[in-house]
N, C-alpha and C positions, 0 to 999 in steps of 0.2 A: 310739297310745294317746291317749285324749281328754284335754283339759285342763279345768280347773275353769271353770264358767260365769263370764262377766264381770259385774261389778256396776256397771261404768261406763255412761255414757249412750250409747245407740246413735246412729247417724246420724238426724237428725230425720225424713228421708223414710221411714225404716224403722220408726218408732215403732209404727205401727199393726200391721205385720206381726209385729214382735217381741212385741207384746201378744197377738196372736192365737196365736202359737207357744207362748207361756208358758201360755195358757189351755188349749190342747189337748195340749201335750207336757210341761208342767210347768216351773216356773221353774228347776229344777236341770238341765234338759237342756242339755248343754255347748255353748258357742259359742266360736269362736276370737276373740281380739282384744278390746280394750276397746271398739272400735266394730265390731260384727259386720259381716262382709262379705256383702252381698246379691248373689249370683252369678246369672248368666243363662246363660252358655254357656262352653265351653272347647275348646281345640284344641292338640294337641301339648303344649308346656310352658307354655301361657298360659291363664289364667282371666280371663273378662270379667265385670264387674259390670253392674248394671242401668243405670248411666250411660254404659256403653260404655268405661270405663277398663279397660285390660288390666294383669294382674299376672303377673309371672314366678313360676311355681310351683316352689319349691325345697323343698316339704314332702311332697307327696302321692305315696306309692308305690302307691296302689291303681290309678291309671291307669298301669300299669307301662310299657307301650310307648307312652305318650302319650295324652292326653285324646282320646277320640272318634277313635281311629285308623281310617282308612277301611277297611282290610282287616278289622279286627275287627268294625266295624259292619256291613260287607257280609256277613260270615259269619253274624253273629247274625240279620240280617234274612232272609237266604236260608233258613236252617234253620227259623226261626220261621214262615216262610210255607209250609213243607212239612209239618212235624210237630214237636210237642213233647209228650213223654210220659215217664212214669217209666222206670226202668231194668230193669223186670221183663219187658221184651220185648227181642228181639235187635235191635240197630241198629249199623250199621257205625261211625258217628261216635263212639259211646261206647267201643267196643273200640279203635279206632284212636287215640283220644286217650290212653287209658290206656297203650297200647303205647308211644307217643311219650314220655309223661311218665316212665315207669319206666326208659326207655332212657337218661335223663340221670343216673341214679344208679349207684353202685358196687354190685357184687355183695356180699352176696346180696340187696340191696334190689330186688325185682323184681315186687312185687304191690301194686296200689293199691286203696284204699277211698276213695270220693269223698264229700264232704260239701258243705254250702253255706257254712260259715264256719270261720274258724280256731278259734273256741271249740269248735265241734262236733268238729273234727279232733283237738284236744288232749284233749277229753273221751273220744273214742273210743280214742285212743292209750292213755290211762290205764286204760280198761276192758280193753283187750287186755293191757297190762302186768300188771294184777292177775290176770287169768285165767292167763296164761302162767307167772307166777312163783309164784302162790299167796299173794303178799304184798299189803300195803295201804300201806306206807310210801312217801312221796314226798319227794324232796329238791329244793328250788328255791333260787334266789338270794334274798338278803336285800332285794332291791328289784326285783321282777319282776312281769310281767303276762302271762298266757297265755290269758285269756278271761273271759267273764262268766256262765258257768253257776254254779249253786250250788256244785258240786264244785270248780271252778277258783277261785271267789271265796274259798273256804276255804283256798286255797293261794296267794293273792295277797298280796304284800308291798309292792307299789309303787303301789297306788291305795287311796284310802279305800273301805272296805267294812264293812257291819255285821257280816258273818261274821268271827268270830275265827279265827285260824290253827288249823286242825284238829289234833287230837291226833296224827294220823298223818303230819303234815307237819313237816319240819325245814328251816330256812333257813340258808344259808351265804353269807358275804361273798365276792364275786368279787374276785380279786387284780388289782391295777392297778399297773403299773410306773411310771406317770407321776410319782408323788411318792415312790417307794420308793428308799431310799438304799443298800440292800444288794445282794447278788448276786441276779439273777433266779431262779436255781435255789433259793435259800433261800425266796423268796416262793412259788414253785411248791410246794415241800415243805410250807410252812405251810398252803397251801390244801388240799393233799391230806390233811393231818392234820385239818383242819376237817371235810372230808367223812367221813373215818374216824370222827371223833367223832359226826357226825350219824347214821351207820350204827349205832354202838354205842348211841347214845341211843334209837334206835328199837328195837333188839334188847332193851335193858334194860327197855323197856315191853312186851315181848312182841309187837312189831310187826315182821314180816318186810318188808324193803325190796322195793318193786315197781319203782320207777323214779326216775331223776334227770331232771328236765325243765329244759332250759336253751335259751334263744335263743343261737345259736352266735356272734352278734356282740355279745351282751349289750346290746341296744339300749336298753331301758328303764333299764338300769343306767348309761347314759351313755357307751357305747362305750369301755370301759377297755382299756388295753394289757395283755393277759393274757400272762404269761410262758410261754415255750415249755415244753411238757411238762405244764403244770398241768392242763389239761382231760383229757389222756390218763391221767394218774395218777388223777384223780378217777373217771373212767369205769372204770378197772381195779378200783378199790376197790369201787365199786357192783356191778359184775358178779361179783366174787368173793363178795359177800354175797348173790348170787342175783337182783339187780335188773337192770333194763334202762336203757339211755340213750336218751331221747327228745330229738331235736334239733328245736327249734321254728324253722322256716325262713320264717315268715310275713313277717318283715322282711328278713333277710339274703339270701334265695334268689333264684333266677331270674337269676343273672349280675350281681347288683347290686354285689358286691365287686370285679368286674372280673377278678380272677385265677382265679375259680372259678365254676361254675354254682351251687353250693350252699355256704353258709357253712361247713358241717362239713368241706369238702374242704381248708380251710386247716390242718387238724389231721391228725395221723397216727392216724386212727381212722375207723371207719364206724359210725354209730349203729345201734341196733336198730330204731328207728322214726323216721321223719322226718315232721313235720307241716307243712302249707302252708296258705295262706289268701289274703287280699286280692289280691295281684297276679296270681294265676293267671288270673282272668277279666277283668282290666283294668277293674274296676268292676262286672262281672256277678258275682253271688254264686256263686263256685266255689272250693272248697277240698278238702282231703283229706289222706291220709297214704299213705306208701309204707313197706313193711316186708317181712320174709321170708315166703315162701309157707307155711312150716310154722306161723308165727304166725297167718296168716289162716285156714288150714285148721283148725287146732286151735280157734281162737275161733269160727269159723263153724259148726263141728260142734255147738256148744252154744248159740250165740246167733244168732238170725236177724236179722242187721243189714240193714236197708234204709232208704232215705231217699227220700221221695216226689219231692223236687226235685233232689237231688244227682246230678250227672253226667248229667242229661237230655240229649237230643240237641242242644238249643240251647246249653247250657252246654259240652258237649263240643266243639261247633263253635267256640265262642268260645275255649276253651282251646287248641285246635289252632291257631287263627289267631294267638293270642299267641305260641306257639312259632314259627310261621312268621316273624313279625316279628322276634323275637329273633335267629333264625338269619339271615334275609334282610338285615337291616339291621346285623348284627354289633353288637348292643347291648351284649353282654358286653365286646367289644373297646373299644367307645365308653366304657363305664364305666371301663375300665382307663386309657385315654388321657386322658379328660377329668378323671378322678379325680386323676391325677398332676399335671395342670395346676392343679387346684384346690388340692391340697396345697401346691404351690410358692407359689401366690398367698396362701394362708392363712399360710404361714410368713413371707412379706413383711409381711403385716398384723401378725403377732405381734411383729415387730421394731420396729413403729412404735407399737403400742398396748399400754401396760403392763397394761391390763385383761385381755388374753388370757394365760391361764396355761398352756394346752396345746392342741395340736391332737389331734383324735380321728378314728377311723374309717378307712375305705379305700374305694376306688372311688367310687361315687355314693351313699355313706352316710357323712357326715362331720359334724364338729361342732367347736365351740370352747368350751373351759372358761374361764369368766370368774371372776376373783378380784379382790377389792379389799382391800388391806392384809392379805393372808393369809387372808381370809375369802371364802366363796362369795358371789359377787355376783348373788344371785337377783333383787333389785330392778332392777339394771342390765339383766339378761337380759330381764326382762319389758318394760322400757321400750324396749329395743332391738328386740324382735320387733314391738312396736306401731309404732315409728318406721319400721321396714323395710316394714311393711304400708302405711303412709302414703306411702312412697317407691315403692311398686309392686312389692315383692318379698315373697313369703310364706315365712316360716320358723317354727320353733317352738322349744321347749326341753324338755330331759329331765334325768334324773339325780336322785339322792336329795335334792339341794339345789336343784333347779330352776335351776341356773346354767350348764348346758351347752346351747349353741345346737344345735338339731337341724336338719340339712339333708339331704334325701332326695328329690331331684327325680325326675320321670319319666325313664326311661332314655334317651330321645333328646336329653337335655340336651347342648348343644354347647359348644365353646370360647367362642363369642361369648356364649352365655348365661352361662357361668361368669365371663367378664370383666365382664359387667353385674352379676352378683351381687357379685363382689369389689369393684368400684368403689363400688357402693351401700353395701356393708357398711363400706368404708373411710370413706366420708362420714358414715355414721350413727355409727360409733365415734368419729370426730373431734368430732361435735356432742353426744355423750352427756354 
């Protein structure tokens, strides 16, 4: 998710480029950090700026298997040198990639539809849900982001947008055990009742529910600790009302949580549709959804879906190469092992720094909630991510109060990388 553009002064050497950027891209085109980073190249988990300084990347999940991974680059170049065309011709690479992708999901999710971006994937998922259910209603979280199309902007609650929340959209607050004093089951039940209220509200306005759309790790929401059974109860309520559950796996997916290939697999349920984006192509524009064959067949019988660039032979070759690396380098296992090491290190930091209110996430998607005198420490979070940038480590922040540090590095992140992150963060917190 992008952050707000910085109003602070850039590096002097970059003033001209920044002015040119604003002239052609607009002054509201977002940039990270108070002093924007002028990058030149990247490799693995490292980004290099134009002065040759390297930065440990603890933020970017787009280069999922590492920046410029040689196996992915080679697959891209090889296929680009042979053929690249849309998917309305037969080509082995397209079919083989789709077969490999759907094989990572649980039954009955066995058919793929490819897109170029996560926004397209979520928009297409909602089109399918509306067609299959005959409904229009959408339930999202009270602080969410699923894409930048007009339809998704009207369902966005976590970013500024000129579009008001659409009449067919209802938002619910995601439960978080972090500061809950009661029984987990009570919080789960309260959330289920919120979802039931959202369904009843739609029905009272004559709107049939079509789908509930959630990121399965609740990334934008700040990686809350969701009580066991809460999501399962919510999905059951929506399905009973005739709606579908769409799991947005753009951020949680492809082994990032360590214990599972897809975020939804941490719950006792299988979504009706799963959407994917950014990491599938390791920086190449590849995204899509996976759902049941009967949904695809029914929708396809009435809607001729095609996408000129989605799933072309080059994109498919890249997608397959990403799966090769995940499997060959055991990156899911790495996320589990390194993630556990990081959680232990973050716990030690929390014992030394009162600013840390809680630990968030799992695997290689983790964060720290910062609080000062019982209040969200958004200002401290902003200063910290800028200080970390100056120290050579790139992180960001998330959450409704912008006070949760967001760390989501490329999957080859090692124990040594983790220790560098932890020591740098320790120093930065001490100096804050």
